[in-house]
N, C-alpha and C positions, 0 to 999 in steps of 0.2 A: 573428287577425283580430278586432277592437274591433266589438262591437255598440252606435250609439252614440242608435239611436231610442230612446227610451224607451216608446213606445207596443208592447205586447205582449199586449194580449187584443182579439177581436172576437167581437161578441154575437149571435145572430139568436134569433127567434120561429121555431121551424119551421112550416110549411104545410101538410103530407102530401105537398106535389109538390117545391119546391126541391128540388135536392141539389148546386148549388154557391153555394159560400158564401166572400167575398172576404175578403183579409186586407191590411194596408198598411202592413206592416213586413217587414222583413228577416229570414229566414230562412235560415240557412246550412246548413243538415242536414235531413232529413225529420223524425230525429229529436229537433229541435230543438222540435215542433210536438204539441200535446196535444190532443186533440178531444173533448169532455165532450157527450155529449146528457142533460140531466135531473140533470146531475151525475153522472152515472156517464162514465169513460173510455170510448172504444170504438176501434177499430182497423179499422173496415170505412170507409175512406178513402182517398184518394189524394190528394194535392199537387203543384202548379206552382208557378212562381217560384222554385226555390229560388236563393239567391245572387241575388235581384233587389232592388234595394234599395227599390223602389216595392212591394213582394208579390205578392201572386199568387190562387188560390183553391186550396179545400180541397173534393174533390169525393167525397160521400158514396155508397157502392155503391146504396143504398137511399134514397126518401125520409124524413125523419123522420115521424113521428103528428105532428099537426094540437097545436099549442101546446107544446112543449118547447120547452125553453131551450136555444140550439147556441152553446159557448163554445169561440174557438180560443185556445189559449194559445201562446205563445212562451217556452220552458224550456231558457234557453242555460248547460251547464255553466258553472262557474269555474274557470278554469286559475289552476293554482299554481304561481308565481313561485318 
């Protein structure tokens, strides 16, 4: 399947309370999402909206500290023809 939406990142600043971060681009598989907190990749999250063209949300297992940058990236593998 082709992903035709060019948006592939959502950026947030953590507040020490928020755990759910929405994204507004399609993600076809959870392995296509990478989450970073202050530039470090984290695996402490779950995702909803897989396959939904309008996106979904990433929910962290615990809130981030106040003020770190939280980024959600869609990384789609390239299919070789």
